[in-house]
C-alpha positions in Angstrom: 316.6 165.9 125.4 318.2 162.6 125.2 316.5 161.6 128.5 312.9 162.6 127.2 312.3 159.4 125.2 313.4 157.2 128.2 311.2 159.2 130.5 308.3 158.9 128.1 308.6 155.2 127.8 308.8 154.8 131.6 305.7 156.9 132.0 303.8 154.9 129.5 305.0 151.7 131.1 304.0 152.7 134.5 300.5 153.8 133.4 299.9 150.7 131.3 301.1 148.2 134.1 299.1 150.0 136.8 295.8 149.9 134.9 295.9 146.8 132.6 292.7 145.9 130.7 291.1 142.6 131.2 288.4 141.0 129.0 286.3 139.3 131.6 283.8 136.6 130.4 283.0 132.9 130.8 284.6 130.3 128.6 283.2 130.2 125.1 281.8 133.7 125.4 283.6 135.0 122.5 286.5 136.4 124.7 289.3 135.2 122.3 287.6 137.0 119.3 287.1 140.2 121.2 290.7 140.1 122.6 292.1 139.7 119.0 290.0 142.5 117.7 291.5 144.8 120.5 295.0 143.4 120.0 294.8 144.5 116.3 294.6 148.1 117.4 298.0 149.7 116.9 298.0 150.9 120.4 297.0 147.8 122.2 298.9 144.7 123.2 296.3 142.1 124.5 298.7 139.2 124.7 296.4 136.2 125.5 294.7 134.3 128.2 296.3 135.2 131.7 294.4 132.6 133.7 297.6 131.8 135.6 297.5 135.1 137.3 294.6 134.0 139.5 293.5 130.5 138.7 295.7 128.7 141.3 294.4 130.5 144.3 292.7 128.4 146.9 289.7 130.3 148.4 291.1 133.6 149.2 294.7 132.5 149.6 297.5 132.8 147.0 299.0 129.5 146.1 302.3 128.2 147.7 305.2 129.6 145.7 307.0 126.5 144.9 303.8 124.9 143.8 303.1 127.9 141.6 306.6 127.7 140.0 305.9 124.2 138.9 302.5 125.3 137.6 304.1 128.0 135.5 306.4 125.5 133.9 303.8 122.9 133.1 300.5 124.7 132.6 299.7 124.8 128.7 298.8 128.5 128.5 301.3 129.8 131.0 304.3 127.8 130.0 303.8 128.9 126.5 304.5 132.4 127.6 308.2 131.5 128.4 308.2 133.6 131.5 311.2 134.0 133.8 310.6 133.4 137.5 312.3 135.5 140.0 312.5 133.3 143.2 313.0 136.5 145.4 309.5 137.8 144.6 306.5 137.0 146.5 303.3 135.9 144.7 301.7 139.2 143.9 305.1 140.8 142.9 305.9 137.8 140.8 302.5 138.0 138.9 303.0 141.7 138.3 306.5 140.9 136.9 305.0 138.4 134.6 302.8 141.2 133.3 305.7 143.5 132.9 307.7 140.9 130.9 304.7 140.5 128.5 304.4 144.2 128.2 308.0 144.6 127.3 307.5 142.3 124.3 305.4 144.8 122.6 305.2 148.1 124.6 301.9 149.8 123.9 299.7 152.4 125.9 297.3 149.6 126.6 298.2 146.1 127.7 295.9 143.4 128.7 294.5 139.8 128.5 291.3 137.7 128.9 290.6 135.9 132.1 287.9 133.5 132.8 288.5 132.1 136.3 289.1 133.8 139.6 288.3 137.4 138.3 287.1 138.3 141.8 290.7 138.3 143.0 292.0 140.8 140.2 291.5 143.9 142.3 294.0 142.6 144.9 296.7 142.5 142.3 295.8 145.5 140.1 293.4 147.9 142.1 293.4 150.3 139.0 292.7 147.7 136.4 290.1 148.3 133.6 287.5 145.5 132.9 285.6 144.8 129.7 282.6 142.6 130.8 281.7 140.3 127.9 278.3 138.8 128.2 277.0 135.9 126.1 273.7 133.9 126.1 274.3 130.8 128.4 272.5 128.6 126.0 275.1 129.3 123.3 278.0 129.0 125.9 276.8 125.7 127.2 276.5 124.2 123.9 279.9 125.5 122.7 281.6 123.8 125.7 280.7 120.3 124.4 282.7 120.9 121.3 285.9 121.8 123.5 285.6 118.3 125.3 285.2 120.1 128.6 281.7 118.7 129.1 279.5 116.0 127.6 276.1 117.8 127.9 274.7 121.3 128.0 273.6 120.8 131.6 277.3 120.5 132.6 278.1 123.3 130.2 275.5 125.6 132.0 277.4 124.9 135.2 280.6 126.4 133.6 278.6 129.7 132.9 277.0 129.7 136.3 280.3 129.2 138.1 281.9 132.1 136.3 279.0 134.5 136.8 279.3 134.1 140.5 282.8 135.1 140.3 281.9 138.1 138.0 279.3 139.3 140.6 282.0 139.3 143.3 284.2 141.4 141.0 281.5 143.8 140.2 281.1 144.7 143.9 284.6 145.8 144.1 284.7 148.0 140.9 284.9 151.8 141.1 282.9 154.1 138.8 284.3 154.3 135.4 286.5 151.2 136.0 284.4 148.8 133.7 282.3 148.7 130.7 279.9 146.0 129.3 279.6 144.5 125.8 277.3 141.7 124.7 278.5 139.2 122.2 275.4 139.3 120.3 275.7 143.0 119.7 279.5 142.8 119.0 279.0 140.4 116.0 276.0 142.2 114.7 277.5 145.7 114.7 281.5 145.4 115.5 282.3 148.8 114.3 279.8 150.5 116.8 280.8 148.2 119.8 284.6 148.5 119.2 284.2 152.2 119.0 282.6 152.2 122.4 285.3 150.2 123.8 288.0 152.2 122.3 286.5 155.4 123.7 286.4 153.7 127.1 290.2 153.1 126.7 290.9 156.8 125.6 291.7 155.5 122.1 290.1 156.0 118.6 288.6 153.1 116.6 291.1 151.9 114.0 289.8 149.8 110.9 292.9 147.5 111.4 291.0 146.0 114.3 288.7 144.1 111.9 291.4 142.5 109.8 291.7 139.4 111.8 292.0 137.1 108.7 295.5 138.6 107.8 297.3 136.9 110.7 294.9 134.7 112.7 292.5 131.8 112.0 289.6 134.0 113.0 287.5 136.1 110.6 285.6 139.5 111.0 282.7 139.1 113.5 279.4 137.7 111.9 275.9 137.7 113.5 275.5 134.2 112.2 277.4 133.0 115.3 274.9 134.6 117.7 271.8 132.7 119.0 272.7 129.3 117.5 270.9 127.7 120.3 267.6 128.5 118.6 268.4 126.1 115.6 270.9 123.7 117.3 269.4 122.9 120.7 266.6 120.7 121.4 263.7 121.7 123.7 265.0 119.3 126.3 268.5 120.7 126.2 267.1 124.4 126.5 265.2 123.3 129.6 268.3 121.7 131.1 270.2 124.9 130.7 267.5 127.3 131.9 266.9 125.3 135.1 270.3 126.4 136.1 270.7 129.8 134.5 267.2 131.4 134.1 267.4 133.8 137.1 271.0 135.1 136.3 270.3 135.2 132.5 267.3 137.4 133.0 269.4 139.9 135.1 271.5 140.2 131.9 268.6 140.7 129.6 268.3 137.3 128.1 264.8 135.8 128.2 264.0 132.1 129.1 262.3 130.1 126.3 261.2 126.8 128.0 258.0 126.7 129.8 258.9 123.2 131.4 260.4 124.4 134.7 260.1 121.0 136.5 263.2 120.2 138.6 265.4 117.3 137.2 264.6 114.0 138.7 267.4 112.0 140.5 267.5 109.7 137.5 267.9 112.6 135.1 270.8 113.9 137.1 272.5 110.7 137.2 272.2 110.1 133.7 273.6 113.4 132.7 276.4 112.9 135.1 277.3 109.4 133.7 276.9 110.6 130.2 279.3 113.6 130.8 282.0 111.4 132.3 281.9 108.8 129.4 281.9 111.5 126.8 284.8 113.4 128.4 286.7 110.1 128.7 286.1 109.2 125.0 287.0 112.7 123.8 290.3 112.6 125.5 291.1 109.2 124.3 290.5 110.3 120.7 292.6 113.4 121.3 295.6 111.7 123.3 295.4 108.1 122.4 294.6 105.4 124.8 298.1 104.9 126.3 298.6 108.6 127.0 295.2 108.9 128.4 295.7 106.0 130.7 299.0 107.6 131.9 297.2 110.8 132.5 294.6 109.2 134.7 297.1 107.1 136.6 299.6 110.0 137.0 297.0 112.1 138.6 295.8 109.4 140.9 299.2 108.6 142.2 300.5 112.2 142.4 304.0 111.2 141.4 305.3 114.7 140.4 307.7 113.7 137.8 305.2 111.5 136.0 302.6 114.2 136.2 304.8 116.7 134.7 305.9 114.2 131.9 302.4 113.6 131.0 301.3 117.2 131.1 304.1 118.1 128.7 302.9 115.5 126.2 299.2 116.4 126.4 300.0 120.0 126.3 301.9 119.5 123.0 298.8 117.7 121.5 296.4 120.3 122.8 298.5 123.1 121.3 298.5 121.4 117.9 294.6 121.5 117.8 294.1 125.0 119.0 292.3 127.3 116.6 
């Protein structure tokens, strides 16, 4: 009898680690909200963003191990996880060991995270992973990227959505029946109980009302439909045109209908103006966030490639970025 609890734990761990759950969606698609909702289920541990599992790949090749070890120590998201690096492991084994370490901090039948980058590589690491595909209107995604300082205009923000959707399509060609489920942000915030119940059923769990009590221990609140389709009131006709020139074909596949009737391609002058405005905006945003001196160090360190300087600046900018996170 004394061995039974241990056997049960090992069996649960094996099942959880062989088939982790990943919330798959572009940046600013509501993935943090959805992940937190799932994490509040008593039988789920959705520990955060796990970009570091795949983001450093170059093409179809895994990163050099020593370069990756340095990345783990200085990347804002990954370093915050305080992961132990076993130098004896190759890349796939090391990333799987990271998941094991994170699982052991809160062992639950379901473990997972959100990922926005090289999602097409996940089947190579976890062939039996389960995927929750989160979709959101690109007109809202593109606008939301500006507020994060990643882009200076919705045209560049739409590129972030497009780049991710290309990776998503590659992942979808590798999925097996029953391995994935879809959820739309707009439906999630309008009827969270219904959508979360569907997701729980997919994960062989029952919906728990605790999932909606985000305001108890996070800065997020219960989903509200007021956050859906904000582009209709906050985007100009010109901005909608810019976004739809890049996204209309793919967004229609997802059920979103274009609004702009102006389908003229951008002129060279328009593209140049958007590119310059984007660079100036990002520069000013980071100067306001980090201060002029640290921003200059950031630029010079990256250009010179001096490793110790790069790592020093990265640690300082990480500290500021963490303090500003919601």
